[in-house]
C-alpha positions as CSV (number, residue, x, y, z in Angstrom):
1,X,84.5,105.7,110.0
2,X,85.2,102.0,109.5
3,X,81.7,101.0,110.7
4,X,80.3,103.5,108.1
5,X,82.0,101.7,105.3
6,X,80.8,98.2,106.4
7,X,83.7,96.9,108.5
8,X,82.3,94.6,111.1
9,X,82.9,95.8,114.7
10,X,84.4,92.4,115.6
11,X,87.3,93.3,113.1
12,X,88.2,96.5,115.0
13,X,90.7,96.2,117.8
14,X,89.4,97.4,121.1
15,X,92.5,99.5,121.6
16,X,92.2,101.2,118.2
17,X,92.4,104.7,119.5
18,X,95.7,104.2,121.4
19,X,97.2,102.3,118.4
20,X,96.2,105.1,116.1
21,X,97.6,107.8,118.4
22,X,100.9,105.9,118.8
23,X,101.2,105.6,115.0
24,X,100.6,109.3,114.5
25,X,103.2,110.2,117.2
26,X,105.8,107.9,115.7
27,X,105.0,109.0,112.1
28,X,105.4,112.7,112.9
29,X,108.5,112.2,114.9
30,X,110.4,109.6,112.8
31,X,108.8,109.6,109.3
32,X,108.1,113.3,108.6
33,X,104.4,112.8,108.3
34,X,102.1,115.8,108.3
35,X,98.3,115.9,108.5
36,X,95.9,118.7,107.5
37,X,92.2,118.9,108.4
38,X,89.6,121.0,106.7
39,X,86.7,122.1,108.8
40,X,83.5,124.1,108.2
41,X,81.4,125.1,111.2
42,X,83.4,122.7,113.4
43,X,82.7,119.8,111.1
44,X,85.5,117.9,109.4
45,X,85.0,118.0,105.7
46,X,88.4,116.8,104.5
47,X,91.7,115.3,105.6
48,X,95.0,114.8,103.9
49,X,98.2,113.2,105.1
50,X,101.6,113.8,103.6
51,X,104.9,112.1,104.0
52,X,107.8,114.3,103.1
53,X,110.4,112.7,101.0
54,X,114.0,113.9,101.5
55,X,116.0,113.3,98.4
56,X,119.6,112.1,98.4
57,X,122.3,114.4,97.2
């Protein structure tokens, strides 16, 4: 994705996948993040990420 929008490969950390997976795990566990993927014929056509806000009472 980043290469497709012009980010130079030298600016991408070699461990990008593990860093991303760790963030997702922590965000789901501690920050109430949810992700939804839309697929057509096994091709991702959309993605949305939501952070649930818990209001104070």
